Each structure stands twice: as C-alpha cells, then as structure tokens.
C-alpha positions, 0 to 999 in steps of 0.5 A: 379852735374846734377840732373835727371828731373825724380827725380821732379816727386811727387811720387818719391819725396814722396818715397825719403822722406818717406825712409829719414824719415824712416831711420832718427836719429831724431824722427818725429811724426805726430798728428791730430786735436784731439791731438793723434799721427797718425804716427811716425818713428822708431827713435821717438819710440826709443827715447820715449822708446815705440813701434809704436803700443803703440804710435799710437792714444796716446795723444800728450804730454802723455810723457812729464814731462816738456815742455807740454805748447808747444802744445797749443803754436804750435796750436795757432801760427803753430809753436813751439820749444824748449826743453822738458823732456819726461818720456820714457817707459819701466822703462828707465830714462826720456830724455831731447829733442829738439823739433820743431812742425809745421803745415803741409798738408798730403793727402790734410788734415791738420796735425801737425808734430814734430821733436825730438832729444835727447839733449846731457847731 
C-alpha cells in the first residue's frame, strides 16, 4: 500500500484526526488547567448521558462516583488509567468505564485528554 505524500501535511492530518475522533465509538474529552472540560466528542456525551453544551465548562470528575482520585494522579505523572463509575445525566443508571488520561499540547497550550469507553457488564 502506497500512501500519498500529501497525507503527511499537518492540515490534512489535523482534519483526519478530527474526523476520526468525531465519529469514534469511544469518548474523548479535553480539559484545561482549571480542570474544566473544553472539548468532547459525541461519544463522550452519549456515554455520560449529557449534551456538549451541558458538559463544557463543567468540572472534571463531576460525574464520578468512583475513580476521581485518578485526576490528581494524571496531573502529577502525566498519565493515569483504570476504571471509574460515572453517574450519567438524564436519570440514566451509572455506568462503569475504562479511562486513560494523558497530557497533550494543542495549539501550543498544555491540556489533559481523557479517553473513556464503557466496560461490559
């Protein structure tokens, strides 16, 4: 398989990654140094049972029933993973998720990103 050199251009890579995250079945959340969500994909909103408008600006871990201590761990070491139980909005039952949180830099600014996926029950 041959890959076109034009695919290596940063603007094309950014568009491909944005499209992949937008349609992914796993949740992807980005949060800032104030521990507030600044971006999320549709899957994250669905997993948490909320809308993007309700989620943005909300405190990281506001949905957590178990696993909130991982926020401090991720901030201290730059990475944390494990399981958490989150209370979903809209009166839906809590859900157990796998998470991986890591540091990233976007547009020259440091952020934290978290990937979440429901665990089979």
